[in-house]
Every structure is written in structure tokens, then in C-alpha cells.
N, CA, C and O atoms as a GROMACS GRO file, in nm:
protein
  220
    1MET      N    1   0.485   4.740  -1.868
    1MET     CA    2   0.499   4.825  -1.985
    1MET      C    3   0.468   4.745  -2.112
    1MET      O    4   0.404   4.794  -2.204
    2LYS      N    5   0.516   4.620  -2.114
    2LYS     CA    6   0.491   4.540  -2.233
    2LYS      C    7   0.342   4.521  -2.255
    2LYS      O    8   0.292   4.534  -2.368
    3ALA      N    9   0.270   4.490  -2.148
    3ALA     CA   10   0.126   4.468  -2.159
    3ALA      C   11   0.055   4.596  -2.205
    3ALA      O   12  -0.037   4.590  -2.287
    4PHE      N   13   0.098   4.709  -2.154
    4PHE     CA   14   0.040   4.838  -2.192
    4PHE      C   15   0.062   4.865  -2.340
    4PHE      O   16  -0.030   4.904  -2.412
    5ALA      N   17   0.186   4.842  -2.387
    5ALA     CA   18   0.217   4.865  -2.528
    5ALA      C   19   0.139   4.770  -2.617
    5ALA      O   20   0.089   4.809  -2.723
    6LYS      N   21   0.128   4.644  -2.575
    6LYS     CA   22   0.052   4.546  -2.653
    6LYS      C   23  -0.096   4.584  -2.659
    6LYS      O   24  -0.160   4.572  -2.764
    7ALA      N   25  -0.150   4.630  -2.546
    7ALA     CA   26  -0.292   4.667  -2.542
    7ALA      C   27  -0.322   4.782  -2.638
    7ALA      O   28  -0.430   4.788  -2.697
    8LEU      N   29  -0.226   4.873  -2.653
    8LEU     CA   30  -0.244   4.985  -2.744
    8LEU      C   31  -0.193   4.955  -2.885
    8LEU      O   32  -0.192   5.042  -2.972
    9LYS      N   33  -0.151   4.832  -2.905
    9LYS     CA   34  -0.099   4.785  -3.034
    9LYS      C   35   0.018   4.870  -3.082
    9LYS      O   36   0.028   4.908  -3.198
   10ILE      N   37   0.108   4.899  -2.986
   10ILE     CA   38   0.230   4.974  -3.016
   10ILE      C   39   0.342   4.874  -3.037
   10ILE      O   40   0.366   4.787  -2.953
   11LYS      N   41   0.412   4.889  -3.149
   11LYS     CA   42   0.525   4.799  -3.174
   11LYS      C   43   0.642   4.841  -3.086
   11LYS      O   44   0.669   4.960  -3.070
   12PHE      N   45   0.710   4.742  -3.030
   12PHE     CA   46   0.825   4.770  -2.944
   12PHE      C   47   0.923   4.654  -2.952
   12PHE      O   48   0.890   4.545  -2.998
   13GLU      N   49   1.041   4.678  -2.906
   13GLU     CA   50   1.146   4.576  -2.904
   13GLU      C   51   1.216   4.583  -2.769
   13GLU      O   52   1.251   4.691  -2.722
   14VAL      N   53   1.236   4.467  -2.708
   14VAL     CA   54   1.303   4.462  -2.578
   14VAL      C   55   1.453   4.445  -2.603
   14VAL      O   56   1.494   4.350  -2.670
   15ALA      N   57   1.533   4.537  -2.550
   15ALA     CA   58   1.678   4.529  -2.567
   15ALA      C   59   1.733   4.414  -2.484
   15ALA      O   60   1.696   4.398  -2.368
   16LYS      N   61   1.819   4.335  -2.543
   16LYS     CA   62   1.874   4.219  -2.473
   16LYS      C   63   2.014   4.244  -2.421
   16LYS      O   64   2.063   4.167  -2.339
   17GLU      N   65   2.078   4.349  -2.466
   17GLU     CA   66   2.214   4.375  -2.418
   17GLU      C   67   2.211   4.489  -2.317
   17GLU      O   68   2.121   4.573  -2.317
   18SER      N   69   2.311   4.490  -2.231
   18SER     CA   70   2.318   4.591  -2.125
   18SER      C   71   2.356   4.727  -2.183
   18SER      O   72   2.439   4.735  -2.273
   19PRO      N   73   2.295   4.833  -2.133
   19PRO     CA   74   2.330   4.967  -2.179
   19PRO      C   75   2.461   5.017  -2.117
   19PRO      O   76   2.509   5.125  -2.150
   20TYR      N   77   2.519   4.937  -2.025
   20TYR     CA   78   2.639   4.979  -1.955
   20TYR      C   79   2.765   4.928  -2.022
   20TYR      O   80   2.767   4.819  -2.080
   21ASN      N   81   2.870   5.006  -2.013
   21ASN     CA   82   3.001   4.970  -2.065
   21ASN      C   83   3.053   4.849  -1.987
   21ASN      O   84   3.050   4.851  -1.864
   22PRO      N   85   3.100   4.744  -2.055
   22PRO     CA   86   3.150   4.624  -1.986
   22PRO      C   87   3.266   4.654  -1.889
   22PRO      O   88   3.279   4.587  -1.787
   23GLU      N   89   3.348   4.752  -1.920
   23GLU     CA   90   3.458   4.787  -1.829
   23GLU      C   91   3.402   4.845  -1.700
   23GLU      O   92   3.454   4.817  -1.592
   24PHE      N   93   3.298   4.925  -1.711
   24PHE     CA   94   3.233   4.982  -1.593
   24PHE      C   95   3.174   4.871  -1.506
   24PHE      O   96   3.190   4.873  -1.384
   25ILE      N   97   3.108   4.776  -1.568
   25ILE     CA   98   3.048   4.664  -1.494
   25ILE      C   99   3.157   4.584  -1.423
   25ILE      O  100   3.138   4.543  -1.308
   26ALA      N  101   3.271   4.563  -1.489
   26ALA     CA  102   3.382   4.489  -1.427
   26ALA      C  103   3.434   4.563  -1.304
   26ALA      O  104   3.466   4.499  -1.204
   27LYS      N  105   3.443   4.695  -1.311
   27LYS     CA  106   3.490   4.774  -1.196
   27LYS      C  107   3.392   4.763  -1.080
   27LYS      O  108   3.434   4.752  -0.964
   28ILE      N  109   3.264   4.766  -1.108
   28ILE     CA  110   3.163   4.754  -1.003
   28ILE      C  111   3.173   4.616  -0.938
   28ILE      O  112   3.168   4.605  -0.816
   29GLN      N  113   3.186   4.511  -1.019
   29GLN     CA  114   3.199   4.376  -0.965
   29GLN      C  115   3.324   4.364  -0.878
   29GLN      O  116   3.319   4.301  -0.772
   30GLU      N  117   3.435   4.423  -0.922
   30GLU     CA  118   3.558   4.420  -0.844
   30GLU      C  119   3.538   4.490  -0.710
   30GLU      O  120   3.584   4.441  -0.606
   31SER      N  121   3.470   4.603  -0.712
   31SER     CA  122   3.443   4.676  -0.588
   31SER      C  123   3.357   4.594  -0.492
   31SER      O  124   3.380   4.594  -0.372
   32LYS      N  125   3.258   4.524  -0.546
   32LYS     CA  126   3.173   4.439  -0.462
   32LYS      C  127   3.255   4.328  -0.396
   32LYS      O  128   3.236   4.297  -0.279
   33GLU      N  129   3.346   4.268  -0.473
   33GLU     CA  130   3.432   4.162  -0.418
   33GLU      C  131   3.524   4.217  -0.310
   33GLU      O  132   3.543   4.153  -0.206
   34GLN      N  133   3.580   4.335  -0.332
   34GLN     CA  134   3.666   4.398  -0.232
   34GLN      C  135   3.587   4.422  -0.104
   34GLN      O  136   3.638   4.400   0.006
   35HIS      N  137   3.464   4.467  -0.117
   35HIS     CA  138   3.380   4.494   0.001
   35HIS      C  139   3.353   4.364   0.077
   35HIS      O  140   3.360   4.362   0.200
   36LYS      N  141   3.322   4.256   0.004
   36LYS     CA  142   3.297   4.127   0.069
   36LYS      C  143   3.419   4.081   0.149
   36LYS      O  144   3.404   4.021   0.256
   37LYS      N  145   3.538   4.109   0.097
   37LYS     CA  146   3.663   4.067   0.163
   37LYS      C  147   3.701   4.161   0.277
   37LYS      O  148   3.794   4.132   0.352
   38GLY      N  149   3.629   4.272   0.291
   38GLY     CA  150   3.660   4.368   0.396
   38GLY      C  151   3.771   4.464   0.357
   38GLY      O  152   3.828   4.531   0.443
   39ASP      N  153   3.801   4.471   0.229
   39ASP     CA  154   3.908   4.557   0.180
   39ASP      C  155   3.852   4.696   0.145
   39ASP      O  156   3.842   4.733   0.028
   40PHE      N  157   3.816   4.772   0.250
   40PHE     CA  158   3.763   4.906   0.230
   40PHE      C  159   3.782   4.984   0.360
   40PHE      O  160   3.816   4.928   0.464
   41ILE      N  161   3.761   5.114   0.352
   41ILE     CA  162   3.766   5.197   0.471
   41ILE      C  163   3.633   5.268   0.488
   41ILE      O  164   3.563   5.296   0.390
   42SER      N  165   3.597   5.296   0.612
   42SER     CA  166   3.475   5.370   0.641
   42SER      C  167   3.513   5.509   0.688
   42SER      O  168   3.612   5.527   0.760
   43ILE      N  169   3.434   5.605   0.647
   43ILE     CA  170   3.459   5.745   0.685
   43ILE      C  171   3.330   5.800   0.743
   43ILE      O  172   3.223   5.789   0.683
   44GLU      N  173   3.341   5.859   0.860
   44GLU     CA  174   3.225   5.924   0.921
   44GLU      C  175   3.190   6.049   0.840
   44GLU      O  176   3.278   6.114   0.783
   45LYS      N  177   3.062   6.081   0.835
   45LYS     CA  178   3.016   6.196   0.758
   45LYS      C  179   3.089   6.324   0.801
   45LYS      O  180   3.122   6.407   0.717
   46LYS      N  181   3.112   6.338   0.929
   46LYS     CA  182   3.177   6.458   0.980
   46LYS      C  183   3.323   6.469   0.936
   46LYS      O  184   3.382   6.577   0.944
   47ASP      N  185   3.382   6.358   0.890
   47ASP     CA  186   3.524   6.357   0.853
   47ASP      C  187   3.548   6.359   0.702
   47ASP      O  188   3.663   6.353   0.658
   48ILE      N  189   3.444   6.369   0.621
   48ILE     CA  190   3.458   6.361   0.476
   48ILE      C  191   3.547   6.474   0.421
   48ILE      O  192   3.637   6.449   0.341
   49LYS      N  193   3.522   6.597   0.465
   49LYS     CA  194   3.602   6.709   0.413
   49LYS      C  195   3.750   6.692   0.446
   49LYS      O  196   3.836   6.723   0.363
   50THR      N  197   3.779   6.644   0.565
   50THR     CA  198   3.919   6.622   0.602
   50THR      C  199   3.978   6.511   0.516
   50THR      O  200   4.091   6.523   0.468
   51PHE      N  201   3.903   6.403   0.496
   51PHE     CA  202   3.950   6.292   0.414
   51PHE      C  203   3.979   6.337   0.271
   51PHE      O  204   4.077   6.293   0.211
   52LEU      N  205   3.895   6.424   0.218
   52LEU     CA  206   3.913   6.473   0.081
   52LEU      C  207   4.009   6.592   0.074
   52LEU      O  208   4.029   6.652  -0.032
   53GLU      N  209   4.067   6.624   0.189
   53GLU     CA  210   4.163   6.736   0.200
   53GLU      C  211   4.102   6.867   0.155
   53GLU      O  212   4.165   6.946   0.086
   54LEU      N  213   3.976   6.889   0.196
   54LEU     CA  214   3.907   7.014   0.163
   54LEU      C  215   3.915   7.113   0.279
   54LEU      O  216   3.873   7.228   0.267
   55GLU      N  217   3.969   7.068   0.390
   55GLU     CA  218   3.985   7.155   0.508
   55GLU      C  219   4.131   7.165   0.541
   55GLU      O  220   4.168   7.233   0.637
   0.00000   0.00000   0.00000
């Protein structure tokens, strides 16, 4: 994209900060760590409605 914009002489600025909320990123990182440690449960597709108490 940068090369395309430069070729057409379009001015642009590359954002250096994340568009995501830092609290959201921290939650995602925490979830990844929990998964690495095996601290999660697996649910079969056929059991999702029961797990969510929709049945």
C-alpha cells in the first residue's frame, strides 16, 4: 500500500499506535496464557446449546 500511495504521490501517515484498547489486549494475552497452561474447557459443537443453557 505504501508503494502504491507513493507512486501516485498521495500523502499518507503510518499509525504507530495500536487501534485496540490496552485493556482488551491484556485480556487476550491473559487468555492465551491460560490456554498454554491448559486452563480451559473444550465443548463439542453438538453440546454448545446445552452448555449455554439454551435447551
